[in-house]
C-alpha positions, 0 to 999 in steps of 0.5 A: 332696467329691471327684469319686471319692467322689461317683461311688462314692456315686452308684453304690452299690447300692439296698435291696430296698425301693427296687427294683421289678419288672415283668413283661416277656415271658410264656410261652405259657400266661401262667403265667411272666413275665420279671422286669425290675428298676427303681429307683423315681424317688423313690429316685434323688431321695433318693440325689441329695439325700443324696450332693450335697445338695438345692441341688446337683442339678437336672433339666429336660426337653425334649419330643421326638417320642414322648418326652422328653429329661432333663438331670440337672445336678450341681454339683461344685466350684461348676460345673454338669455336665450329662448327658442321656438320653431315653425314649419316652412310656409306654403308661400315663400317657404324659407322667408315665411318659415323664418318669420314664423319662427321669429314670432314664436320665439318672441312669444316665448318672451311674452311679446304678443302672447295676449293675442292667443287669448283672443277668440277668432270670429267669422267675417265676410270674405271675397276671392282675390286671385287664388286666395280669399281676403276680408272685405273689411278689416276684422275687429277682434277687440283684443284690448277687451278680451281679458276678463271678458269671461270667467273661464280659467286659462285651462278651460279656454285652452280645452274649449278651442275647437279645431277647424281643420284636420281629422279632428275638425269640429272637436275641442282640444280638451276632447282631442287631448283625452282621446289622442294626446299624440295629436296635441304634440303634432299640432304644436309642431305643425299647426299654423294657428298660433292660438292652437299652438299656444293652447296645446303647449299649455295643456302639455305643460299642465301635465308636466307640472301636475 
């Protein structure tokens, strides 16, 4: 299989059943929540099995302070090619969650699910369940219709993302980048919102290639 064909198949969109939604920020009266979209780790594993074969990919982890680095290797033309990314330990099931998040981020470096970072988060009705909040109905973010839905460049979309947490809550990444670039680096390492992480990486990479 040619590299371009592998790339295309890895970057293919996932079905709705392979995606999951979590409540991000909530409004003041806890009736609406911001929907964050994620790929199930098992769906990524299935994608790798189907595209390159179970014998042609492997993943390893290194524990670091507060999290994990995942190395996802794919064998192409009998050569192992490795790509890395990392994530913090999670609040719930810290080790398992941290490893899963690191794996997902490493997969995104290969292009798996990367298109989801361009999906605009939206607000949906929520209800309390135990100590957490869940959506009353499964959110619909329509990632398949997102591409080409506006004329903004990727750089503009990254800069226009507004933080919903932290000391810069309410400010866009573009504003934060101009005021405190160090905080952009901080978000890359510490944010749990993959859309924010990816946008920050993109802005930092622009500086490197400028």
